[in-house]
C-alpha positions as a printed NumPy array, in Angstrom:
array([[-42.051, -23.629,   6.624],
       [-45.448, -21.771,   6.353],
       [-46.867, -19.298,   4.816],
       [-42.675, -18.776,   3.74 ],
       [-42.672, -17.619,  -0.219],
       [-40.001, -16.191,  -1.967],
       [-40.358, -12.641,  -1.012],
       [-40.193, -13.798,   3.168],
       [-36.327, -12.969,   3.215],
       [-35.925,  -9.683,   1.987],
       [-38.667,  -8.631,   3.23 ],
       [-38.138,  -9.503,   7.137],
       [-34.368,  -9.032,   7.131],
       [-34.228,  -5.473,   4.472],
       [-34.143,  -3.3  ,   7.124],
       [-31.046,  -4.868,   9.095],
       [-29.164,  -6.705,   6.634],
       [-26.552,  -3.656,   6.011],
       [-25.931,  -4.039,   9.737],
       [-26.196,  -7.673,   9.87 ],
       [-24.543,  -8.716,   6.89 ],
       [-21.866,  -6.261,   5.485],
       [-18.738,  -8.385,   6.632],
       [-19.969, -11.315,   5.67 ],
       [-17.937, -12.225,   2.875],
       [-15.077, -10.579,   1.614],
       [-16.516,  -7.697,  -1.01 ],
       [-13.209,  -6.675,  -2.135],
       [-12.471,  -9.993,  -3.775],
       [-15.46 , -10.541,  -4.867],
       [-15.485,  -7.472,  -7.214],
       [-11.58 ,  -8.45 ,  -7.715],
       [-12.831, -12.223,  -8.775],
       [-15.703, -10.671, -11.342],
       [-13.469,  -8.848, -12.678],
       [-11.295, -11.849, -13.956],
       [-13.867, -13.427, -15.445],
       [-16.249, -10.451, -16.972],
       [-13.753,  -8.348, -17.488],
       [-12.713,  -4.53 , -16.81 ],
       [-15.865,  -3.697, -17.976],
       [-18.044,  -6.703, -18.085],
       [-21.941,  -6.902, -18.276],
       [-22.843,  -9.013, -14.704],
       [-26.404, -10.68 , -13.559],
       [-25.952, -10.797,  -9.933],
       [-28.654, -12.686,  -8.556],
       [-30.167, -11.941,  -5.063],
       [-29.04 ,  -8.387,  -5.595],
       [-30.483,  -7.381,  -1.947],
       [-29.447,  -3.806,  -0.866],
       [-26.268,  -3.52 ,  -3.645],
       [-24.124,  -4.73 ,  -0.882],
       [-21.746,  -6.354,  -4.223],
       [-23.524,  -5.027,  -7.344],
       [-22.543,  -1.452,  -5.698],
       [-19.432,  -1.818,  -5.133],
       [-19.266,  -4.123,  -9.285],
       [-20.62 ,  -1.196, -10.833],
       [-17.813,   1.205,  -9.027],
       [-14.993,  -0.772, -10.356],
       [-16.474,  -0.521, -13.595],
       [-18.306,  -3.48 , -14.264],
       [-21.551,  -3.25 , -15.664],
       [-24.399,  -4.143, -13.314],
       [-27.549,  -5.809, -13.153],
       [-29.705,  -7.449, -10.659],
       [-32.544,  -9.178,  -9.599],
       [-34.042,  -9.862,  -6.236],
       [-38.098, -10.571,  -6.025],
       [-38.041,  -7.721,  -2.252],
       [-39.224,  -4.883,  -3.014],
       [-37.794,  -3.881,   0.611],
       [-34.496,  -4.402,  -0.36 ],
       [-34.527,  -2.813,  -3.942],
       [-35.679,   0.304,  -1.608],
       [-32.38 ,   0.133,   0.207],
       [-30.532,  -0.653,  -2.696],
       [-32.041,   2.34 ,  -4.641],
       [-31.411,   3.924,  -0.851],
       [-27.801,   3.149,  -1.58 ],
       [-26.955,   3.869,  -5.497],
       [-28.062,   6.8  ,  -5.306],
       [-25.885,   9.161,  -4.064],
       [-22.829,   8.054,  -5.583],
       [-24.268,   7.535,  -8.798],
       [-23.312,   3.916,  -9.061],
       [-24.698,   2.348, -12.37 ],
       [-26.715,  -0.825, -11.035],
       [-29.299,  -1.74 , -12.413],
       [-32.096,  -3.191, -10.478],
       [-34.885,  -5.796, -11.438],
       [-37.708,  -6.72 ,  -9.216],
       [-37.807, -10.427,  -9.754],
       [-37.856, -14.09 ,  -9.415],
       [-34.523, -15.49 , -10.585],
       [-35.505, -18.816, -12.547],
       [-38.883, -17.602, -14.534],
       [-38.35 , -13.872, -14.732],
       [-34.594, -12.918, -15.539],
       [-33.711, -10.009, -17.463],
       [-32.419, -10.517, -20.921],
       [-29.009, -11.221, -22.051],
       [-26.452, -11.658, -23.484],
       [-24.101, -10.656, -20.233],
       [-20.042, -11.511, -19.872],
       [-21.56 , -13.425, -16.193],
       [-23.485, -14.452, -13.653],
       [-23.402, -14.504,  -9.887],
       [-24.843, -15.714,  -6.847],
       [-23.455, -15.441,  -3.642],
       [-23.661, -16.391,  -0.137],
       [-25.997, -19.15 ,  -0.397],
       [-28.235, -17.791,  -2.968],
       [-29.563, -20.509,  -5.02 ],
       [-30.601, -22.137,  -1.495],
       [-33.303, -19.96 ,  -1.176],
       [-34.606, -21.654,  -4.472],
       [-36.948, -24.413,  -1.85 ],
       [-36.677, -27.39 ,  -4.668],
       [-34.311, -29.327,  -6.661],
       [-36.297, -28.537,  -9.925],
       [-36.157, -24.386,  -8.95 ],
       [-31.996, -25.107,  -8.328],
       [-31.897, -26.129, -12.19 ],
       [-33.903, -24.635, -13.724],
       [-32.169, -21.695, -12.389],
       [-28.943, -23.037, -13.845],
       [-30.472, -23.84 , -17.288],
       [-32.361, -19.747, -17.609],
       [-28.676, -18.108, -16.363],
       [-27.106, -20.279, -18.657],
       [-29.245, -19.087, -21.935],
       [-28.586, -15.563, -21.329],
       [-24.309, -15.622, -20.534],
       [-22.407, -15.013, -24.101],
       [-21.096, -18.229, -25.315],
       [-18.441, -18.741, -23.122],
       [-19.82 , -16.371, -19.796],
       [-19.786, -17.855, -16.779],
       [-21.775, -18.805, -13.855],
       [-20.04 , -17.621, -10.349],
       [-21.472, -19.657,  -7.371],
       [-20.784, -19.16 ,  -3.537],
       [-22.543, -20.902,  -1.692],
       [-21.608, -23.797,   2.132],
       [-20.862, -27.479,   1.899],
       [-23.382, -29.006,   4.11 ],
       [-22.017, -30.993,   6.977],
       [-22.55 , -34.7  ,   6.554],
       [-22.822, -35.088,  10.818],
       [-24.651, -31.624,  11.553],
       [-27.945, -33.781,  13.23 ],
       [-31.846, -33.135,  12.597],
       [-34.191, -31.169,  14.875],
       [-34.328, -27.998,  16.246],
       [-31.871, -25.143,  18.336],
       [-31.655, -22.687,  19.929],
       [-29.053, -19.851,  20.421],
       [-28.494, -16.285,  21.435],
       [-27.111, -13.928,  17.995],
       [-26.579, -10.904,  19.953],
       [-27.72 ,  -9.125,  23.22 ],
       [-27.289,  -5.498,  24.357],
       [-28.55 ,  -3.509,  27.03 ],
       [-32.275,  -2.546,  24.419],
       [-31.966,  -6.251,  22.126],
       [-31.661,  -9.194,  21.806],
       [-31.75 , -11.369,  19.142],
       [-32.595, -15.14 ,  19.18 ],
       [-31.566, -17.786,  16.578],
       [-34.196, -20.681,  16.24 ],
       [-33.612, -23.   ,  13.083],
       [-35.172, -26.594,  12.413],
       [-32.68 , -28.89 ,  10.211],
       [-33.82 , -31.774,   7.98 ],
       [-31.173, -34.14 ,   6.564],
       [-32.808, -35.702,   4.311],
       [-34.793, -33.529,   2.493],
       [-31.281, -31.439,   2.254],
       [-33.707, -28.32 ,   3.952],
       [-33.186, -25.967,   7.03 ],
       [-35.388, -23.428,   8.412],
       [-35.417, -20.798,  10.847],
       [-36.046, -17.186,  12.33 ],
       [-34.303, -14.802,  13.78 ],
       [-36.93 , -13.323,  16.93 ],
       [-35.749, -10.35 ,  17.559],
       [-36.905,  -9.092,  21.318],
       [-36.701,  -4.629,  21.562],
       [-37.222,  -2.446,  24.606],
       [-39.054,  -0.175,  21.922],
       [-40.271,  -2.85 ,  19.438],
       [-41.832,  -5.785,  21.262],
       [-41.047,  -8.722,  18.696],
       [-39.949,  -8.81 ,  15.466],
       [-39.723, -12.247,  13.257],
       [-37.406, -13.065,  10.696],
       [-37.504, -16.125,   8.762],
       [-35.29 , -17.171,   6.356],
       [-35.794, -20.621,   4.54 ],
       [-33.18 , -22.765,   2.686],
       [-32.294, -25.958,   0.306],
       [-28.932, -27.007,  -0.155],
       [-27.154, -29.328,  -2.191],
       [-24.024, -30.505,  -2.104],
       [-21.09 , -29.126,  -4.704],
       [-21.344, -32.99 ,  -6.753],
       [-25.304, -32.316,  -6.455],
       [-24.404, -28.136,  -8.488],
       [-22.061, -30.208, -10.238],
       [-24.864, -31.876, -11.968],
       [-27.002, -29.645, -12.07 ],
       [-24.542, -27.413, -13.824],
       [-23.74 , -29.659, -16.646],
       [-27.049, -30.136, -17.497],
       [-27.028, -26.435, -18.768],
       [-23.812, -26.947, -20.252],
       [-21.318, -25.765, -18.124],
       [-18.484, -27.346, -16.919],
       [-15.975, -26.828, -13.515],
       [-13.249, -24.009, -14.349],
       [-12.169, -23.57 , -11.194],
       [-12.916, -24.339,  -7.133],
       [-11.653, -22.884,  -4.614],
       [-12.677, -22.036,  -0.665],
       [-12.745, -18.691,  -0.957],
       [-13.355, -15.499,  -3.392],
       [ -9.721, -14.748,  -2.643],
       [ -9.103, -17.786,  -4.13 ],
       [ -8.106, -20.018,  -0.893],
       [ -7.201, -23.767,  -1.781],
       [-10.223, -25.996,  -1.839],
       [-10.527, -29.261,   0.155],
       [-11.81 , -31.587,   2.358],
       [-11.803, -29.031,   4.983],
       [-13.857, -26.153,   3.543],
       [-16.644, -25.569,   4.33 ],
       [-17.687, -23.25 ,   1.415],
       [-17.031, -23.139,  -1.731],
       [-17.203, -20.517,  -5.005],
       [-17.486, -22.749,  -8.236],
       [-16.995, -20.399, -11.591],
       [-18.526, -22.869, -13.874],
       [-17.819, -22.096, -17.9  ],
       [-20.093, -22.991, -21.063],
       [-18.877, -25.088, -23.38 ],
       [-17.203, -28.926, -23.102],
       [-13.98 , -29.258, -20.779],
       [-10.981, -28.431, -21.615],
       [ -8.763, -31.456, -21.899],
       [ -5.928, -29.588, -22.55 ],
       [ -5.449, -28.518, -18.862]])
């Protein structure tokens, strides 16, 4: 998408993210998963922390959370949410490849397709390497993402996301399977505010491709589930949660 950069998504969605995506994934299960992999007081790095939808509950559960996001608008919302309850989330404004904060971290989380906000394969591959460099020697990287639909047709699509008496939101997308890329806009029409465009773009990858990137960075697949709560992953799963652990494969399993 012409003119789209690393800040476009966050700046476009910051004011509606908590309204639209509060329940997009299981927050309680995510917190439990990160406590499991990092320990009760583990130090966590969250990529694409956004408004703190996950980071604040993780901090409230006792984890020491550092969150990075390239959107100042998203981080401003995080600050608004964190201050009233004193939740300890350290926020960093920066790129989730080249500007990651110093470790060591016990674990890193990249939730709900955020890895795909990196729009080329090299950036995604370098992300794994940069995360690995900031984890303790046996730390883990938890990746939550869709399983791409190999049969999804190419081309454009327009649908209604939501409609009320004073607001209509259309979803417009353009799917390019050969490039593993999908871009889109949420086009919002309101009686009082006119038209608002909210752009998004992803470069998606199958679990097997992510596994290769992880292996090149020194990770092994410790487990893969269909969701954060641990539902079994099978050929019918449309999402996966993969825990990548640093270190050689454990052949005793």
